[in-house]
C-alpha positions in Angstrom: 9.1 16.7 4.0 6.3 18.7 2.4 5.8 17.1 -1.2 1.9 16.4 -2.0 1.8 14.0 -4.9 -2.0 13.6 -6.1 -3.8 11.3 -8.6 -7.6 11.2 -9.8 -9.0 8.9 -12.5 -12.3 7.2 -13.1 -12.0 3.5 -13.5 -14.1 0.7 -12.6 -15.1 -1.1 -9.7 -12.8 -3.9 -9.8 -9.8 -1.6 -10.8 -10.3 0.8 -7.9 -10.6 -2.7 -5.6 -7.3 -3.8 -7.1 -5.8 -0.6 -6.2 -6.7 -0.6 -2.9 -5.6 -4.4 -2.4 -1.9 -3.0 -3.8 -1.7 -0.8 -1.1 -2.9 -2.6 1.6 -0.3 -5.4 0.3 2.3 -2.8 0.8 1.0 -1.9 4.2 1.1 -6.0 5.1 4.9 -6.3 4.2 7.1 -5.2 7.0 9.5 -2.3 5.8 9.3 0.1 3.1 6.1 0.6 1.3 5.9 1.3 -2.6 3.2 3.0 -3.5 1.9 3.8 -7.1 0.5 7.3 -7.4 -0.3 7.9 -11.0 2.9 7.4 -13.2 5.0 7.9 -9.9 6.1 5.0 -7.5 6.7 6.4 -4.3 8.6 4.7 -1.5 7.4 5.4 2.3 8.1 4.2 5.3 5.3 3.5 7.4 5.7 3.0 11.6 3.7 1.2 13.8 0.8 2.3 14.8 -1.1 3.6 11.7 -3.5 6.1 12.0 -6.9 5.2 10.3 -9.9 7.5 9.4 -12.6 7.0 7.2 -15.2 9.7 6.1 -18.4 8.9 4.1 -20.3 11.6 2.3 -23.8 11.0 0.8 -25.2 14.4 -1.4 -28.8 14.7 -1.8 -30.4 15.2 -5.0 -31.2 18.7 -4.4 -27.5 19.5 -4.6 -27.1 18.4 -8.3 -27.9 14.6 -8.3 -27.1 11.7 -5.9 -23.6 10.8 -5.2 -21.9 9.1 -2.6 -17.8 9.5 -1.9 -15.6 7.1 0.6 -12.3 9.3 1.7 -10.0 6.7 3.4 -7.0 8.4 5.7 -4.1 6.4 6.6 -1.0 8.3 8.7 2.0 7.3 10.6 5.3 8.6 11.8 8.2 7.4 9.3 10.0 4.1 10.7 13.3 4.5 12.0 16.0 3.1 10.0 16.6 0.6 12.9 12.6 -0.9 12.5 13.4 -0.9 9.0 16.5 -3.3 9.6 14.5 -5.2 12.1 11.6 -6.0 10.0 13.9 -7.0 7.0 15.5 -9.5 9.1 12.5 -10.7 10.3 11.3 -11.1 7.3 13.9 -13.6 6.1 13.1 -15.6 9.2 10.7 -18.3 9.5 8.2 -17.5 12.2 7.7 -20.6 13.9 11.6 -21.6 14.1 13.2 -18.0 14.0 15.7 -19.6 11.5 16.8 -18.0 8.4 14.6 -19.1 5.2 16.0 -20.3 2.3 16.2 -18.4 -0.9 14.9 -19.7 -3.7 16.5 -18.3 -7.0 13.5 -18.5 -9.8 14.6 -15.2 -12.1 12.6 -15.4 -15.2 10.0 -18.1 -14.0 7.2 -15.7 -13.2 6.4 -11.9 -12.3 5.9 -11.8 -8.3 2.7 -11.3 -6.8 3.9 -7.4 -6.3 5.0 -7.0 -10.0 1.6 -8.6 -11.1 0.3 -5.8 -8.9 2.0 -3.2 -10.3 1.0 -3.9 -13.7 -2.6 -2.9 -12.5 -2.2 0.5 -11.4 
């Protein structure tokens, strides 16, 4: 797979933090991670472990004004279908008892946190 999808925008600090939290929430969940990139939604399959790198660049006023920039890079090998299936099963189980959780059908009551996050992106 050699596709690259990029998106750049200018936004408030709060909006930028919301987008970072949405990515973090997707990585915390087991299984696929649905990441919004501009107007495109990508379904990624992060495996364990995740490689993490951060770079901070501080530019001096001599180069056209003071500017700071942070680049965060996350990388991983794609999770195998077996790993995703195991994580889907564990998500439906109570971590304390190992028993399957009851599914609550509350369709139409309220948006899920993921849907709320999506509207912010």
